[in-house]
Residue frames as qw, qx, qy, qz and C-alpha x, y, z in Angstrom:
[[0.340, 0.920, 0.192, -0.038, -25.26, -16.60, -8.43],
 [0.715, 0.329, 0.001, 0.617, -22.37, -15.29, -10.45],
 [0.330, -0.739, -0.102, 0.578, -20.27, -12.45, -9.16],
 [0.512, 0.730, 0.228, 0.392, -19.67, -9.45, -11.45],
 [0.508, -0.459, -0.059, 0.726, -17.18, -6.68, -11.53],
 [0.324, 0.800, 0.286, 0.417, -17.25, -3.14, -12.74],
 [0.345, 0.093, -0.226, 0.906, -15.61, 0.23, -12.10],
 [0.250, -0.793, -0.493, -0.257, -17.59, 2.46, -9.93],
 [0.068, 0.549, -0.337, 0.762, -17.33, 5.31, -7.38],
 [0.665, -0.543, -0.513, 0.002, -17.76, 4.42, -3.70],
 [0.473, -0.879, -0.017, 0.049, -16.53, 5.65, -0.32],
 [0.678, -0.430, 0.334, 0.494, -12.98, 4.75, -1.18],
 [0.091, 0.606, -0.435, -0.660, -13.01, 6.57, -4.46],
 [0.763, 0.396, -0.327, -0.393, -13.15, 4.90, -7.89],
 [0.257, -0.406, 0.876, -0.036, -12.47, 1.22, -7.63],
 [0.529, 0.028, -0.746, -0.403, -13.47, -2.23, -8.78],
 [0.391, -0.116, 0.673, -0.617, -16.09, -3.78, -6.69],
 [0.010, 0.178, 0.965, 0.193, -18.35, -6.90, -7.05],
 [0.499, 0.150, 0.146, -0.841, -21.99, -6.32, -8.09],
 [0.406, 0.202, 0.891, 0.023, -24.74, -8.71, -8.95],
 [0.420, 0.476, -0.104, -0.766, -26.40, -8.31, -12.34],
 [0.563, 0.171, 0.803, 0.094, -28.18, -10.44, -14.90],
 [0.493, 0.740, 0.454, 0.048, -29.47, -7.99, -17.42],
 [0.520, 0.249, 0.193, 0.794, -27.93, -5.60, -19.94],
 [0.105, -0.873, -0.296, 0.372, -27.91, -1.96, -19.06],
 [0.481, 0.792, 0.116, 0.357, -26.96, 1.14, -21.04],
 [0.059, -0.939, 0.225, -0.255, -23.91, 3.33, -20.49],
 [0.211, 0.524, -0.745, 0.355, -20.86, 2.91, -18.32],
 [0.373, -0.199, 0.769, -0.479, -21.03, -0.18, -16.17],
 [0.757, 0.156, -0.351, -0.529, -22.93, -2.34, -18.74],
 [0.554, -0.257, 0.765, -0.203, -23.55, -5.84, -17.34],
 [0.492, 0.259, -0.690, -0.462, -23.49, -8.86, -19.56],
 [0.901, -0.173, -0.132, -0.374, -25.34, -12.13, -19.16],
 [0.652, -0.554, 0.515, -0.044, -23.64, -14.68, -16.87],
 [0.822, 0.438, -0.364, 0.015, -20.80, -16.66, -18.60],
 [0.878, -0.363, -0.006, 0.312, -18.01, -18.67, -17.32],
 [0.146, -0.902, 0.295, 0.279, -14.94, -16.55, -16.73],
 [0.892, 0.362, 0.084, 0.258, -12.38, -16.99, -19.53],
 [0.221, -0.925, 0.263, 0.164, -9.47, -14.96, -18.05],
 [0.636, -0.329, 0.607, 0.345, -6.92, -17.66, -18.89],
 [0.610, 0.468, 0.539, 0.344, -8.01, -18.04, -22.54],
 [0.172, 0.977, 0.112, 0.064, -7.99, -14.23, -22.89],
 [0.359, -0.808, 0.398, 0.245, -4.51, -13.98, -21.54],
 [0.676, -0.044, 0.649, 0.347, -3.24, -16.77, -23.86],
 [0.490, 0.590, 0.502, 0.400, -4.65, -14.88, -26.89],
 [0.111, -0.899, -0.123, 0.406, -3.70, -11.34, -25.69],
 [0.598, 0.703, 0.090, 0.375, -2.25, -9.09, -28.33],
 [0.221, 0.619, -0.332, 0.676, -0.73, -6.75, -25.76],
 [0.679, -0.495, -0.488, 0.237, 0.15, -7.04, -22.08],
 [0.004, -0.748, 0.213, -0.629, 0.65, -4.23, -19.51],
 [0.746, -0.463, -0.404, 0.257, 2.19, -4.90, -16.09],
 [0.106, 0.719, -0.266, 0.633, 3.55, -2.61, -13.39],
 [0.420, -0.621, 0.359, -0.556, 4.62, -2.25, -9.83],
 [0.892, -0.056, -0.444, 0.057, 6.20, -5.65, -9.14],
 [0.325, -0.838, 0.351, -0.261, 8.81, -4.08, -6.83],
 [0.924, 0.068, -0.298, 0.229, 11.35, -6.85, -7.17],
 [0.386, 0.345, -0.483, 0.706, 13.83, -6.61, -4.27],
 [0.414, -0.333, 0.364, -0.765, 11.08, -5.93, -1.70],
 [0.174, -0.061, 0.953, -0.240, 9.78, -8.88, 0.40],
 [0.530, 0.379, 0.549, -0.525, 6.14, -8.51, -0.62],
 [0.377, 0.469, -0.485, -0.635, 6.79, -8.78, -4.33],
 [0.833, 0.139, 0.472, -0.255, 4.73, -11.65, -5.78],
 [0.124, 0.563, -0.669, -0.469, 7.35, -12.70, -8.38],
 [0.258, -0.014, 0.965, 0.040, 6.18, -16.31, -8.45],
 [0.414, 0.585, 0.606, -0.345, 2.69, -15.43, -9.16],
 [0.334, 0.773, -0.207, -0.498, 3.67, -12.96, -12.03],
 [0.029, -0.406, 0.852, 0.329, 5.95, -15.69, -13.56],
 [0.345, 0.252, 0.901, -0.069, 3.04, -18.09, -13.55],
 [0.435, 0.738, 0.327, -0.400, 0.78, -15.58, -15.31],
 [0.171, 0.738, -0.448, -0.475, 3.47, -14.62, -17.85],
 [0.317, -0.159, 0.916, 0.189, 4.00, -18.37, -18.64],
 [0.439, 0.519, 0.729, -0.079, 0.53, -18.36, -20.29],
 [0.280, 0.871, 0.080, -0.396, 1.17, -15.21, -22.48],
 [0.590, -0.017, 0.474, 0.653, 2.76, -14.81, -25.85],
 [0.264, 0.863, 0.321, -0.286, 1.78, -11.29, -26.92],
 [0.595, 0.652, 0.100, 0.460, 3.06, -9.14, -29.69],
 [0.158, 0.625, -0.264, 0.718, 4.04, -6.37, -27.15],
 [0.596, -0.554, -0.494, 0.306, 4.65, -6.16, -23.39],
 [0.051, 0.749, -0.117, 0.651, 4.69, -2.81, -21.70],
 [0.594, -0.345, -0.545, 0.481, 6.32, -2.82, -18.30],
 [0.064, -0.836, -0.232, -0.493, 4.79, 0.35, -16.75],
 [0.019, 0.717, -0.359, 0.597, 7.29, 1.13, -14.04],
 [0.491, -0.553, 0.504, -0.446, 8.54, 0.06, -10.61],
 [0.911, 0.114, -0.389, -0.080, 9.43, -3.45, -11.77],
 [0.693, 0.002, -0.481, 0.537, 12.49, -3.20, -9.43],
 [0.395, -0.891, -0.198, -0.106, 12.39, -1.45, -6.11],
 [0.549, 0.417, -0.306, 0.657, 15.71, 0.39, -5.95],
 [0.317, -0.668, 0.186, -0.648, 14.39, 2.46, -2.92],
 [0.875, -0.420, 0.096, -0.221, 13.85, -0.63, -0.79],
 [0.921, 0.163, -0.168, 0.311, 17.02, -2.34, -1.99],
 [0.223, 0.676, -0.370, 0.598, 19.09, 0.53, -0.58],
 [0.525, -0.533, 0.403, -0.526, 17.89, -0.61, 2.87],
 [0.569, -0.161, 0.793, -0.144, 17.35, -4.36, 2.55],
 [0.423, 0.327, -0.648, -0.543, 17.38, -6.77, -0.45],
 [0.668, 0.034, 0.701, -0.250, 15.03, -9.66, -0.73],
 [0.429, 0.509, -0.531, -0.524, 15.74, -11.54, -4.02],
 [0.745, -0.058, 0.646, -0.157, 14.28, -15.10, -4.16],
 [0.354, -0.067, 0.790, 0.497, 14.67, -17.51, -7.12],
 [0.342, 0.700, 0.626, 0.004, 11.24, -16.49, -8.40],
 [0.035, 0.886, -0.073, -0.457, 12.69, -12.97, -8.98],
 [0.205, -0.437, 0.695, 0.532, 15.30, -14.48, -11.26],
 [0.374, 0.331, 0.843, 0.201, 12.66, -16.42, -13.12],
 [0.254, 0.865, 0.347, -0.260, 10.62, -13.29, -13.86],
 [0.046, -0.763, 0.388, 0.515, 13.75, -11.48, -15.16],
 [0.318, -0.202, 0.845, 0.380, 14.61, -14.48, -17.27],
 [0.385, 0.556, 0.736, 0.024, 11.13, -14.83, -18.68],
 [0.224, 0.907, 0.118, -0.337, 10.97, -11.10, -19.65],
 [0.114, -0.641, 0.592, 0.475, 14.39, -11.30, -21.27],
 [0.395, 0.109, 0.879, 0.242, 13.17, -14.42, -23.09],
 [0.400, 0.783, 0.459, -0.127, 10.24, -12.42, -24.51],
 [0.083, 0.886, -0.219, -0.401, 12.63, -9.72, -25.60],
 [0.235, -0.410, 0.792, 0.387, 14.82, -12.35, -27.30],
 [0.407, 0.382, 0.823, 0.102, 11.76, -13.74, -29.19],
 [0.139, 0.480, 0.529, 0.686, 9.26, -12.01, -31.51],
 [0.282, -0.822, -0.488, 0.078, 7.71, -10.09, -28.60],
 [0.198, 0.630, -0.121, 0.741, 8.44, -6.28, -28.37],
 [0.560, -0.558, -0.490, 0.367, 9.26, -5.40, -24.75],
 [0.095, 0.720, -0.002, 0.687, 8.94, -1.73, -23.70],
 [0.568, -0.412, -0.524, 0.482, 10.22, -0.62, -20.29],
 [0.065, -0.772, -0.094, -0.625, 8.96, 2.60, -18.78],
 [0.425, 0.029, -0.626, 0.653, 10.83, 3.28, -15.53],
 [0.376, -0.799, -0.418, -0.216, 8.89, 4.52, -12.44],
 [0.155, -0.858, 0.270, -0.408, 9.95, 6.40, -9.45],
 [0.823, -0.461, 0.327, -0.059, 11.18, 3.27, -7.64],
 [0.797, -0.003, 0.381, 0.469, 13.51, 2.34, -10.51],
 [0.251, 0.951, 0.075, -0.167, 14.16, 5.87, -11.54],
 [0.345, -0.623, 0.522, 0.469, 17.91, 5.24, -12.15],
 [0.553, 0.273, 0.710, 0.340, 16.80, 3.49, -15.38],
 [0.301, 0.903, 0.289, -0.102, 15.54, 6.87, -16.60],
 [0.198, -0.759, 0.413, 0.462, 19.16, 7.81, -17.18],
 [0.347, -0.151, 0.823, 0.425, 19.02, 5.28, -19.96],
 [0.515, 0.635, 0.424, -0.390, 15.87, 6.49, -21.70],
 [0.459, 0.772, -0.250, -0.361, 16.14, 6.21, -25.43],
 [0.120, 0.520, -0.838, -0.113, 18.46, 3.18, -25.41],
 [0.910, -0.030, -0.268, -0.317, 17.89, -0.56, -25.74],
 [0.192, -0.529, 0.781, -0.272, 19.22, -2.96, -23.06],
 [0.243, -0.045, 0.968, -0.039, 19.08, -6.78, -23.67],
 [0.032, -0.339, -0.814, -0.470, 16.25, -6.21, -26.11],
 [0.124, -0.730, -0.587, 0.326, 14.25, -3.97, -23.74],
 [0.214, 0.580, 0.215, 0.756, 13.33, -0.56, -25.15],
 [0.347, -0.482, -0.509, 0.623, 13.66, 1.97, -22.41],
 [0.034, 0.549, 0.314, 0.774, 11.38, 5.05, -22.74],
 [0.036, -0.047, 0.424, -0.904, 9.99, 7.76, -20.50],
 [0.565, 0.372, 0.487, -0.551, 6.45, 7.40, -21.86],
 [0.080, -0.091, 0.793, 0.598, 4.99, 6.08, -25.10],
 [0.616, 0.174, 0.137, -0.756, 1.79, 5.41, -26.96],
 [0.233, 0.015, 0.962, 0.138, 0.03, 2.40, -28.41],
 [0.539, 0.138, -0.196, -0.808, -2.83, 1.99, -30.85],
 [0.568, 0.002, 0.780, -0.262, -5.18, -0.86, -30.20],
 [0.206, 0.147, 0.856, 0.450, -6.59, -3.10, -32.92],
 [0.100, 0.745, 0.653, -0.097, -9.85, -1.08, -32.45],
 [0.348, 0.645, 0.172, 0.659, -8.03, 2.09, -33.29],
 [0.408, -0.905, -0.118, -0.041, -7.89, 3.67, -29.85],
 [0.462, 0.574, -0.382, 0.557, -4.72, 5.65, -29.09],
 [0.727, -0.631, -0.240, 0.130, -3.38, 4.97, -25.56],
 [0.149, 0.786, -0.425, 0.422, -0.89, 7.11, -23.72],
 [0.900, -0.251, -0.328, 0.138, 1.35, 4.98, -21.52],
 [0.185, 0.648, -0.438, 0.596, 3.35, 6.18, -18.57],
 [0.392, -0.094, -0.801, 0.444, 4.09, 5.26, -14.98],
 [0.288, -0.761, -0.482, -0.325, 2.26, 8.11, -13.54],
 [0.565, -0.499, -0.332, 0.568, 4.44, 9.48, -10.67],
 [0.262, 0.170, 0.145, 0.939, 4.98, 12.65, -12.67],
 [0.311, -0.487, -0.301, -0.759, 1.34, 13.47, -11.79],
 [0.646, -0.512, -0.530, 0.200, 1.49, 12.51, -8.13],
 [0.078, -0.902, 0.079, -0.417, 1.61, 15.85, -6.22],
 [0.718, -0.680, 0.145, 0.023, 3.28, 14.26, -3.23],
 [0.830, -0.036, 0.246, 0.499, 6.27, 13.11, -5.24],
 [0.413, 0.692, 0.165, 0.568, 6.47, 16.26, -7.34],
 [0.223, -0.896, 0.047, -0.381, 6.61, 18.46, -4.21],
 [0.354, -0.709, 0.570, -0.217, 8.87, 16.33, -1.97],
 [0.731, 0.268, -0.624, -0.061, 10.82, 13.31, -3.01],
 [0.129, 0.287, -0.794, 0.520, 12.14, 12.89, 0.52],
 [0.529, -0.030, 0.473, -0.704, 8.68, 12.83, 1.98],
 [0.830, 0.233, -0.297, -0.411, 7.65, 10.35, -0.77],
 [0.531, 0.312, -0.766, 0.187, 10.57, 8.03, 0.16],
 [0.162, -0.178, 0.708, -0.663, 9.57, 8.26, 3.89],
 [0.708, 0.093, 0.169, -0.680, 6.04, 7.45, 2.98],
 [0.775, 0.280, -0.527, -0.205, 7.11, 4.52, 0.80],
 [0.274, 0.280, -0.842, 0.371, 9.20, 3.08, 3.69],
 [0.419, -0.039, 0.565, -0.710, 6.15, 3.36, 6.09],
 [0.799, 0.228, -0.119, -0.543, 3.95, 1.63, 3.45],
 [0.584, 0.351, -0.732, 0.013, 6.53, -1.04, 2.96],
 [0.072, -0.185, 0.804, -0.561, 6.53, -1.68, 6.70],
 [0.633, 0.101, 0.342, -0.687, 2.71, -2.00, 6.64],
 [0.783, 0.327, -0.395, -0.352, 2.81, -4.38, 3.72],
 [0.401, 0.289, -0.839, 0.226, 5.20, -6.61, 5.53],
 [0.315, -0.040, 0.681, -0.660, 2.93, -6.59, 8.66],
 [0.713, 0.207, -0.059, -0.667, 0.19, -7.39, 6.25],
 [0.584, 0.282, -0.753, -0.110, 1.93, -10.74, 5.35],
 [0.092, 0.082, -0.861, 0.493, 1.96, -11.75, 8.95],
 [0.487, 0.146, 0.328, -0.796, -1.70, -10.65, 9.36],
 [0.729, 0.252, -0.382, -0.509, -2.75, -12.80, 6.40],
 [0.444, 0.226, -0.859, 0.117, -0.84, -15.78, 7.65],
 [0.157, -0.027, 0.717, -0.678, -2.51, -15.45, 11.10],
 [0.637, 0.201, 0.107, -0.736, -6.02, -15.38, 9.48],
 [0.670, 0.262, -0.633, -0.286, -5.21, -18.45, 7.41],
 [0.233, 0.146, -0.886, 0.373, -4.18, -20.33, 10.59],
 [0.323, 0.141, 0.578, -0.736, -7.47, -19.35, 12.17],
 [0.306, 0.379, 0.857, 0.171, -9.33, -20.63, 9.16],
 [0.201, 0.788, 0.282, -0.509, -10.42, -17.10, 8.17],
 [0.630, 0.675, 0.248, 0.295, -10.36, -15.59, 4.70],
 [0.565, -0.259, 0.046, 0.782, -7.05, -13.67, 4.14],
 [0.197, 0.923, 0.310, 0.119, -7.91, -10.05, 3.72],
 [0.572, 0.346, -0.119, 0.734, -5.47, -7.18, 3.05],
 [0.392, -0.711, -0.313, 0.492, -4.82, -4.91, 6.05],
 [0.316, -0.281, 0.215, 0.880, -2.65, -2.60, 3.99],
 [0.020, 0.383, 0.622, 0.683, -5.45, -2.20, 1.36],
 [0.318, -0.724, -0.612, 0.001, -7.98, -1.52, 4.03],
 [0.376, -0.627, -0.140, 0.668, -5.86, 1.18, 5.72],
 [0.238, -0.094, 0.377, 0.890, -5.05, 2.80, 2.34],
 [0.128, -0.410, -0.631, -0.646, -8.62, 2.81, 0.95],
 [0.359, -0.673, -0.620, 0.184, -10.10, 3.75, 4.36],
 [0.299, -0.425, -0.073, 0.851, -8.41, 7.16, 4.27],
 [0.349, 0.846, 0.364, -0.170, -10.48, 10.00, 2.80],
 [0.028, -0.824, 0.364, 0.433, -7.26, 11.86, 1.84],
 [0.319, -0.231, 0.819, 0.418, -6.07, 8.87, -0.11],
 [0.413, 0.559, 0.719, 0.020, -9.45, 8.40, -1.77],
 [0.215, 0.920, 0.107, -0.309, -9.50, 12.08, -2.77],
 [0.167, -0.655, 0.578, 0.458, -5.82, 11.85, -4.05],
 [0.426, 0.041, 0.854, 0.295, -6.68, 8.83, -6.21],
 [0.389, 0.753, 0.530, -0.037, -9.67, 10.52, -7.74],
 [0.070, 0.904, -0.171, -0.386, -7.60, 13.67, -8.45],
 [0.325, -0.405, 0.742, 0.423, -4.85, 11.51, -9.94],
 [0.461, 0.365, 0.781, 0.213, -7.32, 9.75, -12.32],
 [0.294, 0.881, 0.346, -0.129, -8.94, 13.02, -13.38],
 [0.117, -0.816, 0.371, 0.427, -5.62, 14.78, -13.95],
 [0.369, -0.189, 0.802, 0.429, -4.39, 11.97, -16.17],
 [0.422, 0.573, 0.694, 0.108, -7.63, 11.89, -18.12],
 [0.178, 0.938, 0.128, -0.268, -7.51, 15.61, -18.68],
 [0.210, -0.653, 0.573, 0.448, -3.87, 15.49, -19.74],
 [0.410, 0.083, 0.840, 0.347, -4.55, 12.58, -22.10],
 [0.372, 0.766, 0.523, -0.038, -7.47, 14.52, -23.63],
 [0.018, 0.908, -0.161, -0.386, -5.30, 17.54, -24.12],
 [0.267, -0.465, 0.736, 0.413, -2.82, 15.27, -26.00],
 [0.645, 0.306, -0.348, -0.607, -5.58, 13.87, -28.21],
 [0.107, 0.157, -0.981, 0.049, -5.51, 10.26, -26.69],
 [0.645, -0.275, -0.470, -0.536, -8.45, 7.94, -26.27],
 [0.853, -0.479, -0.200, -0.045, -7.06, 6.46, -23.09],
 [0.076, 0.759, -0.554, 0.334, -4.29, 6.55, -20.59],
 [0.920, -0.136, -0.360, 0.081, -2.47, 3.52, -19.09],
 [0.008, 0.715, -0.500, 0.488, -0.52, 3.91, -15.88],
 [0.691, -0.195, -0.653, 0.242, 0.52, 2.17, -12.67],
 [0.160, 0.427, -0.363, 0.812, 2.07, 3.78, -9.59],
 [0.439, -0.406, 0.260, -0.758, -0.93, 3.91, -7.22],
 [0.029, 0.112, -0.981, 0.152, -1.44, 0.15, -6.92],
 [0.505, 0.327, 0.542, -0.587, -5.20, 0.31, -7.43],
 [0.223, 0.136, 0.816, 0.515, -6.37, -1.63, -10.54],
 [0.308, 0.581, 0.413, -0.631, -9.05, 0.24, -12.39],
 [0.229, 0.283, 0.622, 0.694, -10.83, 0.89, -15.64],
 [0.014, 0.617, 0.460, -0.638, -12.57, 4.28, -15.26],
 [0.350, 0.626, 0.496, 0.490, -14.64, 5.95, -18.01],
 [0.120, 0.213, -0.071, 0.967, -14.62, 9.81, -18.20],
 [0.122, 0.378, 0.661, -0.637, -17.23, 11.41, -15.89],
 [0.408, 0.451, 0.015, -0.794, -19.04, 13.19, -18.81],
 [0.816, 0.298, 0.479, -0.126, -19.11, 10.09, -20.96],
 [0.680, 0.699, -0.035, 0.219, -16.70, 11.56, -23.53],
 [0.038, -0.867, 0.484, -0.112, -12.98, 11.63, -23.35],
 [0.429, 0.422, -0.792, 0.102, -10.14, 9.24, -22.43],
 [0.894, -0.348, -0.242, -0.143, -10.59, 6.13, -20.37],
 [0.164, -0.729, 0.605, -0.275, -8.29, 5.71, -17.36],
 [0.937, 0.007, -0.346, -0.035, -6.65, 2.30, -17.13],
 [0.235, -0.733, 0.583, -0.259, -4.52, 1.29, -14.11],
 [0.648, 0.264, -0.709, -0.089, -2.59, -1.87, -14.26],
 [0.806, -0.563, -0.047, -0.179, -2.59, -2.39, -10.47],
 [0.044, -0.737, 0.657, -0.152, 0.42, -4.09, -8.89],
 [0.824, 0.062, -0.563, -0.002, 2.06, -7.42, -7.98],
 [0.113, 0.257, -0.706, 0.651, 2.22, -6.97, -4.22],
 [0.383, 0.156, 0.631, -0.657, -1.52, -6.92, -3.26],
 [0.667, 0.402, 0.119, -0.616, -3.90, -6.95, -6.29],
 [0.475, -0.139, 0.809, 0.317, -1.88, -9.21, -8.68],
 [0.558, 0.688, 0.385, -0.258, -3.51, -7.74, -11.76],
 [0.362, -0.146, 0.566, 0.726, -2.52, -7.39, -15.40],
 [0.443, 0.653, 0.115, -0.604, -4.09, -5.23, -18.13],
 [0.452, -0.008, 0.755, 0.475, -4.36, -6.84, -21.65],
 [0.464, 0.423, -0.172, -0.759, -5.55, -5.94, -25.05],
 [0.747, 0.211, 0.619, -0.116, -7.59, -8.65, -26.70],
 [0.435, 0.055, 0.628, 0.643, -6.97, -9.51, -30.42],
 [0.157, 0.709, 0.583, 0.364, -10.07, -7.42, -31.33],
 [0.196, 0.488, -0.087, 0.846, -8.89, -4.42, -29.44],
 [0.585, -0.706, -0.269, -0.295, -10.85, -4.79, -26.23],
 [0.148, 0.523, -0.609, 0.578, -9.05, -3.79, -22.99],
 [0.817, -0.352, -0.406, -0.209, -9.34, -6.24, -20.18],
 [0.189, -0.628, 0.591, -0.470, -8.21, -6.21, -16.53],
 [0.852, -0.080, -0.512, -0.074, -7.34, -9.65, -15.20],
 [0.416, -0.682, 0.475, -0.369, -6.45, -10.82, -11.68],
 [0.561, 0.171, -0.799, 0.131, -4.42, -13.81, -10.50],
 [0.500, -0.438, 0.412, -0.623, -6.17, -15.26, -7.40],
 [0.749, -0.182, 0.576, -0.273, -5.93, -18.74, -5.84],
 [0.442, -0.159, 0.794, 0.384, -4.14, -20.10, -8.86],
 [0.406, 0.647, 0.638, 0.102, -6.82, -18.81, -11.26],
 [0.164, -0.067, 0.230, 0.957, -6.83, -15.95, -13.78],
 [0.143, 0.689, 0.706, -0.082, -10.21, -14.11, -13.68],
 [0.178, 0.459, 0.271, 0.827, -11.50, -11.05, -15.43],
 [0.131, -0.418, -0.498, 0.748, -12.33, -8.00, -13.37],
 [0.326, 0.767, 0.235, -0.501, -13.53, -5.61, -16.06],
 [0.513, 0.179, 0.577, 0.610, -13.37, -4.94, -19.77],
 [0.224, 0.645, 0.025, -0.731, -13.67, -1.74, -21.79],
 [0.702, 0.356, 0.594, 0.165, -15.09, -2.87, -25.12],
 [0.380, 0.234, 0.413, 0.794, -14.50, -1.44, -28.60],
 [0.109, -0.721, -0.322, -0.603, -15.69, 2.16, -28.53],
 [0.178, 0.264, -0.544, 0.776, -14.48, 2.33, -24.98],
 [0.666, -0.467, -0.128, -0.568, -17.75, 1.25, -23.29],
 [0.141, -0.414, 0.782, -0.443, -17.22, -0.12, -19.84],
 [0.780, -0.149, -0.460, -0.398, -18.65, -3.62, -19.17],
 [0.581, -0.455, 0.597, -0.315, -19.02, -5.92, -16.25],
 [0.675, 0.256, -0.659, -0.211, -17.99, -9.44, -16.76],
 [0.903, -0.382, -0.141, -0.139, -18.29, -12.61, -14.73],
 [0.126, 0.700, -0.616, 0.339, -15.49, -12.97, -12.19],
 [0.866, -0.241, -0.400, -0.180, -16.90, -16.08, -10.55]]
């Protein structure tokens, strides 16, 4: 039986989780008849690509995987939605493999071609915020921006740390928390290797710890709702962000208002948000050498489930 994906609310807050469905249903979480996943074809035809939270310079950054994904894309616009480089981590220890150079070269190659590349610095690469309003090597550096999809939806794009209360109230505490999380992620790499050696499926210890916390789940829900309210106040149909490393397409609670899109990250989830040529927004994941679709918000911003086989 096919596996399906949709955005839903569970014990860990709003998240993407597999569900089984064969029939069409109304409203948010519409399930479509089973079809072969076409994530790669969708990526190749993407009009717009949104990526964030690669954290180049940190050991857990999956630069090689992102480079592989970007090798299949030729969009009109790429939005880099913050924390592409982890300057916080690089102050302590630098990990810069060849794959990191390949990603940088590929992005610069996009900027040197017909692709517009927009760079929105996050809190981990916040030194780049000193250069907001300038263009560097073809990269437009902005604090936040907007984008209108082919379907006519206006999207507000920002990293999102500005609406993270922990960072707003204490940058020092946020940096300490980031260091602790980085240590957990590095331990997670060893944990996954051990499971592979034992013939077990590699699961994410860091993700389990993060999503198992009620405080974290509450903070994530508040983060989503805050951004949706702010996007509504600004007259947008959706908000695209990164920062929290949890990929999501979340419709408004009341059925009216902006959709929340989170691009995920390239340390654990390996996800990218794209706009299809017809204006649909689609969340893709790179897993085991394949590109699969997690969820799609169709034209008119209806959330749908799609086969993720």
